[in-house]
N, C-alpha and C positions, 0 to 999 in steps of 0.2 A: 545502365544505359545512359548515355549522355543526352541531355535535353538542350537542343540548339536554341531554345528561346530564353535560356538563362543568360543574363547579361555577363559579358566577360570583363566589363569595366563599369564603374558607376556612371549613372546618367544624371546630369544636373538639369535643372529646368531650362537652361539656355541651349542645351544640346538637342539636336533632332532625335526623335525616337527611332529605334531600330525596327525595321520591318523584316520579319522572318520570311524565308524562301516560300513557305506555304501560302502566304498572302501576297507575295510579290510577283507581279507579272511585268514590271517596268524594267527589270534587269535580266539579261540573258548571259549565262556563263557556259562556255563550251570549249572543247569537248570535256565532258565530265562523266566518267573518269578520263584522266589525261596522263600524258607521259612527262612532258617537259615544258609545256607552255599552255596557258589558257587565254582565251579571248573573252573580252567583256563588251557587251553592247548595252547601253542604257539610254533612257529617254531624258535623263538629267546628266549634267557634267559631273563626272567622278573626280574628286580632288585627292583622295587618298585611298589606298587599299592595304589591309593588314591581314596576314595569315597567322592563325593561332593553332597550336597543337590541340588535340582533342581534349587534353586536360587543362587548357586555358592559357598556356604559355605563349607569349608573343614571339614568333619566329622570324618573320620578315615584314618589313614595312616599305611600301612604294608610295612616293609622292607622284601623283598623276597630274599632268598639266591641264586640268580642266577639260577632259575629253569625254565624249560619249562612246567612243570606240577605243579600246586599249588592249594591249597584250602584256601578260605578266610571265616572266621567265621563272619557273620553279624547278629547273633542272637539278639544282643543288639540294633539294629536299628529298629525304628517303621516301620510299613507298609508304603510304598510309592514308589516314582520314584526317582532314584538316577543316578548320572553320575559316572562311574568307569573309571579312567585313569590308564593305565599301562605304565610303563617306562622301556625301554631296552636301551642298548648302542646305537643301530641303530635307533630306532623309539620310538614314544609314540603313544598309542592307546587310543581311547575314545569309551566307550560303554554305552548305556542306560541300567540301571538295575532296575528291578521291584521286590520289596519285598512284599509278601503277606503271612501272617500267616494263615494257614488253621484251 
């Protein structure tokens, strides 16, 4: 079983710490499960979003223009379970993302 609290990349002392979805109420991602697009609402400006495979491979990277509300197009990803990491100046957030095409 995959542990979503395991870092997907090394964290140096200057990088913000990753907040796991179980302790994070500052970011909302919906709909989840989704088909082709996800919406992100955050109390902090999101600067970057990265989607990883469940085995930790980086699949997509989005540079977000410092927005609290943003939509990501994931239409080109096959159905499956992914890890979405969001990066802001203050924190990094990690969420499990499920894609199902209806």
